[in-house]
N, C-alpha and C positions, 0 to 999 in steps of 0.2 A: 504493499500500500504506500502511496506517495505522501499521504497526509501524516503529520507527526502525531504520535501517540505518546503520552507521558506514562512511563512505567511506574506502577505502584504496587504495594504489598497487599495481599488478600485481605488482611485485617482492616485496611482502610475502607474497603467497600461498604461496610456497615454504616459508615458516617456519610455516605453520598446520598444525594437526592436524584431520583430518576423521573423525568417527565413521562407521560403516558403515550406520546406519539411515537411512531415507528421511525427508525433512522434510515431504513433502506426503502427506496421507492421502486426499484425494479423487482418484479415478481420472480424472475430467474435468480437474482441474488438472494431473495428470501428463501427460495427452495434450496439453494446451495447451502445456505446457513443451516437450514434444518438437517441436511445430510451431514454437514460438518459436526453438528451437535450430537447426532446419533453416533457418529464415529468416535468423538471425544468421550462420550459416555462409556462406550465399549472399552476404549483404551484405558480409561480411568478405573473402571471396575475390574478389568481382567489383569492389567499390567501396572496400574498405578502410575501411568504416564502423565507427565505434566504437559499441558498444551498452553498456547497463548490465546487469550480471549481479548479482542480489540472491541472496546465498547465506548459508550458516551453517556455521561451523566448530565446534569443541568448546566454544567460550567465548561467542560472540555472533553476531549477525547483521551481515553486511558487505555493501558495495556496491563494485564495481569497474567502471570505465568503460574498455573495451578493445575490441580487434578479435578476433573468433573466427577462429582458423586451421583448426581441425578439430574434429570431433565423432565420438567412438567410441560404442559401446554403453554405456560406463560413464563417460566423461570428456569434458569440454569442454577443448580444447587452445587455449592462448593463445600469443602470441609467446614465443620463447626456451624452448619446451618447458614452460611453466607450465601446470599442469592443475588443474581443479576437478572433483570427482566430481559427475556429474549428479544423483545422489540427494541432494545437499546444496544444489541450486539451488532457490530459491523461485520466481523469476520472471526474465524477460528482457524488456527494453524498449529502444526507440530513445532 
């Protein structure tokens, strides 16, 4: 991604505020994100692999490197119950 994302620690996520609007406008990118989330969940549960989640809160774009423990229809669940709304995720990568 060409846009700059600030790297943060997972523990900081709990203090962030997330707007309700979707960050992606392209349906293809939304489908790709869903596929990436499914893969990240499998890697997290089977191999405890850390992945990079590029997301946006109400102030700026951020990046966290962590293990995905769960995915619901609206949230990505990280260790210790930390969550990121799916509609605020730009991309997921290894």
